[in-house]
Structure formats: C-alpha cells, structure tokens
ZAMARGU-4260 file (C-alpha; in steps of 0.2 Angstrom, whole numbers, plus 5000, padded with zeros to 4 digits):
<rodrens>
0) 4999/4999/5001 | 5007/5018/4995 | 5003/5032/5006 | 5001/5051/5003 | 5007/5064/5015
5) 4994/5079/5006 | 5003/5092/5012 | 5003/5108/5002 | 5020/5114/4994 | 5028/5128/5000
10) 5029/5141/4988 | 5017/5147/4972 | 5016/5139/4957 | 5012/5152/4941 | 5014/5152/4924
15) 5027/5162/4916 | 5031/5159/4897 | 5023/5146/4881 | 5033/5139/4870 | 5026/5137/4853
20) 5033/5126/4844 | 5028/5117/4825 | 5022/5099/4830 | 5035/5093/4820 | 5047/5097/4831
25) 5038/5085/4847 | 5037/5067/4841 | 5027/5059/4849 | 5037/5043/4854 | 5049/5057/4861
30) 5035/5064/4872 | 5030/5046/4876 | 5047/5047/4884 | 5050/5063/4891 | 5061/5069/4879
35) 5059/5087/4876 | 5064/5096/4866 | 5076/5111/4861 | 5068/5127/4865 | 5078/5135/4854
40) 5068/5125/4842 | 5052/5135/4846 | 5041/5145/4833 | 5035/5159/4845 | 5039/5162/4862
45) 5027/5172/4875 | 5028/5178/4893 | 5012/5174/4900 | 5006/5186/4914 | 5003/5175/4927
50) 4986/5183/4933 | 4977/5183/4916 | 4981/5162/4913 | 4964/5150/4912 | 4972/5133/4912
55) 4964/5118/4913 | 4968/5100/4908 | 4953/5087/4909 | 4956/5070/4909 | 4942/5061/4900
60) 4937/5046/4894 | 4933/5037/4876 | 4932/5018/4874 | 4936/5018/4893 | 4954/5025/4889
65) 4958/5042/4894 | 4963/5058/4885 | 4967/5074/4889 | 4960/5089/4884 | 4970/5105/4885
70) 4960/5123/4885 | 4973/5137/4889 | 4969/5154/4887 | 4983/5168/4889 | 4979/5189/4885
75) 4991/5197/4874 | 4991/5214/4877 | 5006/5222/4868 | 4992/5225/4853 | 5002/5235/4839
80) 4996/5234/4821 | 5009/5225/4818 | 5009/5212/4833 | 4989/5210/4830 | 4995/5207/4808
85) 5007/5194/4815 | 4996/5185/4829 | 4981/5184/4814 | 4994/5178/4802 | 5003/5164/4812
90) 4990/5158/4822 | 4970/5153/4819 | 4977/5133/4813 | 4969/5119/4817 | 4981/5103/4820
95) 4997/5111/4818 | 5006/5115/4835 | 5015/5106/4852 | 5017/5118/4867 | 5032/5118/4883
100) 5021/5127/4896 | 5035/5135/4906 | 5030/5139/4925 | 5041/5145/4941 | 5047/5129/4944
105) 5041/5117/4931 | 5039/5112/4913 | 5023/5102/4905 | 5025/5096/4886 | 5009/5095/4877
110) 5003/5090/4858 | 5013/5080/4847 | 5016/5075/4828 | 5002/5063/4829 | 4989/5075/4840
115) 4993/5092/4839 | 4985/5107/4846 | 4974/5121/4839 | 4980/5139/4844 | 4966/5155/4839
120) 4967/5173/4843 | 4951/5181/4847 | 4951/5200/4848 | 4945/5208/4864 | 4945/5226/4860
125) 4932/5237/4869 | 4939/5253/4865 | 4929/5259/4879 | 4943/5268/4888 | 4943/5257/4903
130) 4961/5252/4897 | 4959/5231/4899 | 4959/5229/4879 | 4965/5215/4877 | 4968/5199/4862
135) 4966/5180/4869 | 4978/5168/4863 | 4967/5147/4865 | 4978/5132/4863 | 4966/5119/4864
140) 4965/5102/4857 | 4965/5082/4862 | 4977/5069/4865 | 4981/5053/4872 | 4998/5055/4881
145) 4998/5063/4897 | 5007/5081/4902 | 5025/5076/4903 | 5031/5087/4916 | 5049/5091/4921
150) 5059/5101/4934 | 5066/5119/4927 | 5084/5117/4918 | 5092/5132/4918 | 5094/5135/4900
155) 5072/5138/4901 | 5076/5150/4918 | 5084/5162/4908 | 5074/5160/4894 | 5060/5169/4905
160) 5068/5177/4916 | 5066/5166/4930 | 5074/5170/4947 | 5082/5155/4956 | 5072/5146/4966
165) 5080/5146/4983
</rodrens>
C-alpha cells in the first residue's frame, strides 16, 4: 500500500511563459518518453502575465481509455498593429502546434506530431477607454499522452528570466 501525505507545497506555482512549436518538433514517441525539444526550435515564445491565465487540462474517457483535453487561454496585451497582424497570420490554424508551458518550477509538454494542438487568437478589444483591451490566445485540442512534466532546467529559467528557486 502507498500512502500520500497530501501536504501543500511550500511555494507558489505560476505560469511564466509558453513555447509554441511546429508539431513536427515534438514526436509522439519523444513525448511518450518525456524527451523535451530544444527551446531554440520554438516558433514563438510568449511571456505570460500570471494573473491572466485560464488553464484547464481535464481527463476524459472514450471507450474506457483516457485522453486529455488541454484548454489554455492567455491574454496578449501588446496590441500594436504589427503584432495583431502577425497573430492573425501565425495562428488560427488547426492541428498544427505543440507547446511547452513554463512555470517558475517546472515545464509541461502538450501536443505532438500525431496529436497536435490548435491555436486561435480572438480580438477582445472594447475600445471603451477602460484600458483593459486585449487579444486572447487559446491553445486547445485532444491528446492521448498525459502531460509530461519536468523540473525547470537552467536554459528555461534564462529564457523567461525566472529567478532562482531558493
């Protein structure tokens, strides 16, 4: 029999960045083995505002077999015209991407070449003078491989300027 202490962690975990890869950079077998791609192969890097993350990775079942449905939404607030045009050009494509979520303590790999993720951007600008305009970047899809998690390595800490953990 295995016992779990169920004590809370002594730190606060928060998402600090997202690396977006072409699905070909994360093979199904590499993800199954927990082999993470080189962060330099990422197509896009986004620094995340921790307060603006909506993250869900529910487990579902089909025919008695589990699958996972990540649904992550972040706010994009640098709304220059060039950025908005680039987001529309780069995203709103289905079955194209794989991602690594980078937190202050660990990284999580989602999606691969066989079960890629979708990324869409949506205009949430209200133009009402409130100063709360933003675009939403939504990452979602289904995969049969459970999310692979590893502790942060120094290369990822430098990538998003994460302070060392004491």
